N, C-alpha and C positions, 0 to 999 in steps of 0.2 A: 475688751479693748479700751484703753484709757483715753479720755477726751480732754482736750486742752481748751482754755478759753480763747475767744476771738482776739483779745488783746495780745496774747502770747504770739499768735500767728502774725498779727500785724507788726509787732516789734521785730520778730525774726526777719520778715521780708524787708522791713525798713533798714535793718542793719546790713543785710546782704546787698541792697542797692547802694548804701553809703560806702561799703567796703569796695565794691566794684568801681564806683566813681572815684574814690581816693586812688585806686591803682591806676586808672587812666590818667589822673592828674599827675601822679608821680612819673609815669612814663613820658608824659608830655613835657614836664619840666626837665627831665634828664636829656631830652633830645636837643635842648638849647634853642628851641624855636619859640618858647613861651614868652609872652610879653604881658606885663601886668595890665589888667583891665579894671576900670573903675566900678564896674557892675557885674553881678553874677550872670546876667543874661548874655553878656559878650563871651564869658568863659564857657558857658554851656554851648553856645554856637560854635566856638572854636573846637570844643570836644567833638561835636557832631561832624565838623569838617574833617578833623583828624581821623575819626572812625570811618567816615566814608572814603577817605583817601586810602586808609589801610585796607578796607574791603575791596577797593578798586585795584590795588596792587596784588591782592590774592587772586583776583579773577584774571589778571594778566599772566600770572605764573601758571595757570592751568593749561595754557597752550592755545593754539589757534582754533582747535576744534570746539572749545567751550566759549569762544568769544561771542558767538551769536546766541548762546543759550540764555534763557530768561533767568534773572537773578532770583535767588531763593534766600530765605532768612537763614542766618547762621545756626548751625546745629540741626538742620533738617535732614531727612533721610536721603533726599536727592543730592544734597551737598556731600554727604558721607559716601554715597555710591560713586559720585564723580571722582572723589579723591582716591577711592580704592582702585578705580579703573585707570587712573592716571599712572599708577606704578606698574601696570601690566604691559607686557610686550605686545605690539600691534599684531593683529591677526593677519596672516598672509592671504592674498587673494586666491580663491579656489581655481583649480585647473579646469578650463572649459571642457576638456576631453572626458572629465569625470561625469558630465551630465548626459553623455551619449551611451546607449547600450551597445552599439557596434564599435568595437575597438578600432583605433586608428592604425596606420601602418607601423609595424614593428620589425625592424631589420629587413624590410622588403618582403617578408613572407606573406603578407596579406594584400599586397599591392596588386591591382588588376588593371590590365590595359583596356582602355575604353576607346574603340575605334569610331564610335558614333558621335562623340563630342570631344574636342572641337571639330568642325566640319573640314575635312581634308580630302585628298584624292582617294585615300584608303576608305573613307566613310561610304563612298558610293558603292564600292564592292561589298562592304559589310551590309548595307541596306538591301542590296540585291540578294545576297545570301539569305538574309532574314526573311525577305518576301517569298522567295522560292521555298524555303523550309516551311514557312507558315502554310502555304498552299498545299504542299505535299502532306503535311501533318494533318491538316483539317480534312482533306479529301480522304486520306487513307484511314483515319480514325473512324469517320462516319461510315465509310463503306464496309470496313471490316466488322464493325459493331453491328451494322444492319444485317450482314450476311450471317453472323453467328446467331443473332436473335431470331432470324427467320427460320433457320434450321432447328433451333432449340424449341421454339414455341409451336411449330407446325408438326403435328403428329404424322402426317402422311409424307413429310419430306425427310423423315429420319431413316434414310438408307445409307449404305456404305459409301456410295458415291457422294451424296450431299454431306455426310459427316467428314469425309476426307477433305472436301472443300472448306468446311467449317474449321477443321484443324489447321489447314493452310492459312485461313484468315486469322486464326488465333495467333499464330507465330508472326504473321505480318504485323498484326496489331502490337505484339510485344516489341518487335524491332522498332516500330515507329514511336511507340510511347516511351521506351526506355533509352534506346540508343540515339535517336535523332536529337533530342535536347542536349545530350552530353557532347555529341560531335559538334553541334553548332556553337555551344558555349566554348568549347576548346578552340574552335576556329576564330571566334571573335575576340576572346580575352586572352588566349594563349595559356590558359590555366585549365586544369583537369578537375571536373567534379568528382568527389569521392576518391581522388588520388589514385593510388595503385590498384584499388579495387575495380574502378571503372576500366582501367587498362586491361584487366583480365576478363571482366564480365562482358563488355561490349563485343570484343571479337568472338567470344564463346557463343553469345546469343546470335550473332550474325552468321557464323558457320553452322550453328544448329538450324537456323532458318533455311540455309542453303540445303542442308541434308533433308529437312522435311519436304522442301519443294521437290528435290530429286526423287525421293522415294514415293511421294504422292503422284508425280507424273508417271512413274513406273507402274504403280498400282492401278491408276486409271487406265493406262494403256492395256494392261493385262485384263482388266474388267471389260473393256470394249472388245478385245479379241475373244474372250470367253463368251460374251453375250452374242456375238455374231456367229461363232462356230458351234454353239450349243444346238443340239437337234431338237430337244424338247422345249417347247415354248410354255413357260409357266407365267401365270399372272404375277404382276408386281405386288410383292408383299412387304409389310413393314418388318424389318429385322429387329431382333432383340438387342437390348443394350449390351449384353455380355458379348455377343458376336461382334458388334461394332467396336467395343473397347478392346477386344483381343486383336483386331486388325490394326487399330490405330496405335496400340502399344508397341507393335513391331516397328512402326515408322518412328515413333518418338524415342524409344530406347536406342534404336540404331543410330539415330541422329545425335543424341546426347553423348553416346559413347564415342563416336567418331570425332566429335568436336572437343573431347576432354583434354587433349594435349594443348589446346589454346589457353587453358587456365594456368599452365606451368611455363609457358613460353614468353609471355609478354611481361614487361617491367616498366615502371615509371622512370623517366629520365628528366632531370631538371638542370637548367642552365640559365645564365643571365644574358639578356639581350644587350649587345654592345651599342645599339642605337638608342634604346630607351632606358636601359639600366634596370628593367623589370624582369622578374623571373619568368621563364618560358618552360612549360611542361610539354613533354612528348612521350609517346609510347614506343619502345623499341623491342625488337625480337631478340631477347637475351635470356636463355635459360638460367635459372638460379644455380649457383655453385653449391648451395647448401642441400640440394636434393640428394637422395641416395644414388649410389653409382649406377645401379641398374636403371632406375627411373631417369637419371640424367642422360644416360646414353640413348634411351628411347626417345626422350624429348629432343635431343640433339639430332638424332636421325630424322625425326619428323620435321625439324626445322630445315634441314638440308634438302629434304624431298617435298617440302610443303607446296611449292609451285606446281610440280608435276602431279602431286596428289590432288590438289584442288582442281587442276585442269582435267584430270582423268575421271575423278569420282563425281565432281559437282558440275561438270560441264559436258564432257563427252558421253558419260553414262546415260543421263536422262534423255539427251537428244538422240543418240543412236538407238536406245531402247524404244523411245517413242516413235521414231521414224520406222524402225523395223516392224513394230506392232501395227502401225498404220498401213504399211504396205501389205502385210499379210491380211489384215482386216478387210482392206479394199478388195484384194484378190478373192477372198472367200465370199464377200458380199456380191461381187459380180457373178461368181459361179452360181450362187443361190438365186440370183435374179434371173439368170438364163434358164435354170431348171424349173422355175415356177411358171406354169402356163395356165391362165384362167380358163376353166372349163365352160363358163357361161359369161354372158355379157352383163350380168347384173352387177351393180355397183356395190351391193352389200357384201358380196363374196370377196371382193378385192379391196375393201376398205380397210380391214384390219392389217394385212401385210403392208399396205402403203403407209399407214400410221406408224407401224413399227419401223419401217425403213426411214421415215422422216425423223423419228425420234433418235434412231441410231446415228443418222447423219448429223443431227444437232449435237449429240454428245461427242461425236468424233471431232466436229469443228471446235468444240470447247477445249478438248485436249490439245489440238493443234495450235489454237490461239494461246493457251497457257505456255506451251513449249516455245512458241515464237517470241513472246514477251520476255520469257526467261533467257532465251538466247541473245536477244538484242541488248538486254541490260547487263549480261555477264561477259559478252564477247570483248568489249574494249579493254576491260581490266586484264583479261588473260593475254591479249595481244601485246599491250605495252609491258607486261611482266616478262614475256619472252624476249621482247626487243631489248629491254634494258639488261637482261641477263646474258644474252648471247651476241649482241651486236657490238659490244665494246664502246658504246657511246657513254661519255661521262656526263652525268646529270647532277645538278646541284641539289642541296637539301630542300630548298624551296620548291623546286620542280617536282621532286618526289612527293613532298607533302601535298602539292596541288593535285597530282595524279591519284594519290590515295583518297583525297577528299572527293574527287569526281567519281571514283569507284564506289565509295560509300553512298554518294547521292544517287547513283544509278540503282543501287540496292534499295534505297528508300523509295525511289520512283516506282520500281517494280512492285514493292509491297503496297503502294497506294493505288497503282493501276489495276492490280489483279482483281480485287473485289468489284470494281466498276465494270471490268470486262466480263466477269461472271454474271453480274446482274443484267447486262445487256444481251448476252448470248443465250444463257439458259432461260427458257421461257417460264419454267416453273418457279425459279427463284425470282425472276423479274416480276411475274404476276403476283407472287406473294408480297414482294416489296411494295408494289403499287397498291395492293389491297390494304396493306398496313398503313400506307400514307393516306389513302382515302378514308380509312376508318378514323385516323387521327384528325383529318380535316373535318369530317362529319361531326365528330365529338366536339371539336372547337366551335363549329358553326352552331350546334345545338346549345352549347353553353352560352355563346354570345346572344343567341335569340332569347333564351330564357332570362338572361340578365336584363336584356332590353325590355322584355315584356313585364318583368317585375318592376 
C-alpha cells in the first residue's frame, strides 16, 4: 500500500475546508442578506449564525415528534435514521382484543347471560339455585364415593346385596357429576354446555339411572323373599366376582337398552331472547328426520308413548313389585315365627334365630326406605305430566321449563339422599364407614403427634 507524506494530507484537508467555506459564502451572497463587514471575524460569525438558522429550520421540518429530541451532529447515524422514519406511514394502534386469549362476542354466538351481576331480582333466585345445587352436589358426591369405596375395599362386604347398592351408588354419582353441572349452567346462563351432545347424553344418563334404580329395587325384593322362604339356612359366604358381575350386567344392560331411544329423540333448539337480545338454548323432543324410516317410526312411537312408558316401567313397576314382595315376605316370616317353638329356656338356643330375624328386618327396612324415597322424588313429575296432558290447562313455556327443572332437581336430591340413607340404616355399611373415618382420624393424629415431637 502506497504511503503519502503528511504535507499532502494537510493540503488536501485544507483545500476541502476552503472549498466548503467558499460554497457557504456564495450561498449567503445569493440570498441578498449579506452585508460587507470590515473584518474576517464578523463574516465567520455571520456564517455560523446562518448555519445554525439553517440547522434550526431542518429540525422544524422533521415534525412535532422530533422537537423534543436532542440535537445530533450533521451526518450522524441517528439523524439518518430519523430522516428515513419520517417518510414512513405511521403505525396503527394495536387492537386491545388481540391481547386476550378469550375471544370477544362475535355475532352474538359467544354471548352469555350473567344473572349474578348486576344484582337484580333475578339474581336472588340464581344464588338460591346455586346454593341448593352446591349442597346436593357435595353431599351426593361424598356419600356415593364413600359407599363405593367401602364395598370395594372390604372383602367381607362383597355380596350381591352390597354390590347392587354400590352399583346404584355409581349411577347416582354419574348423574350428579355429569348432569347436575350441565343443568345448572343452562338454568343460569341459558346456554347449553357441549351443545347438542349434552341434550342427548343428559336425558339418556337420567333415564338409565331410573332403570338401574327400578331393577335394583326388584332384585333386592326378590333377594329378601328368597332369603325368608329358603328352608336351608346356609352361612353367609363371599360370592365370586363372576357371579356378582353376571347379576349386575343384567341390570346395567337392561337399563342401557331401555334408555337408548333418548339418544335419538332430543335435539338442541336455539332462539334469541326478545328481552335481552342474547341467544337462548333449550332441548326439545323432536326426532331427527334424517333417521331411517324404520328407526324414525320407532322413535316417534316412543315419543308418543313416553309418558305412559315412564310411568309404568319406572314408577309403577318397582313400587308394585316391591310392595308385593314385602307383603309375601312378611306373611312367610310370620308363619315361620309361629312354627318355631323353643324347646328349652336357654338363651343360646334361641340367639341365632333372633339374630337372623333382626338382620332380615333390617334389610327389609332398607328396601322399604329406598322405595319410599324413590316414590316421593318421582311422584310429583308424573302427576303434573298427566295433569298437563289431560286436563286441558294451557301453560306457558316458562312454567313448563320450571316444572322440568323441579323434576330434575328431585332426581338429583334422590341421588344425593340415597347413600346417606343406606349408611344410616345398614349397620354393616355404617360401621365400615365409621371405622374408615376413625382410621383416617387416627392416622392424622399420629402424623400430627410425630411432627410435633420432631
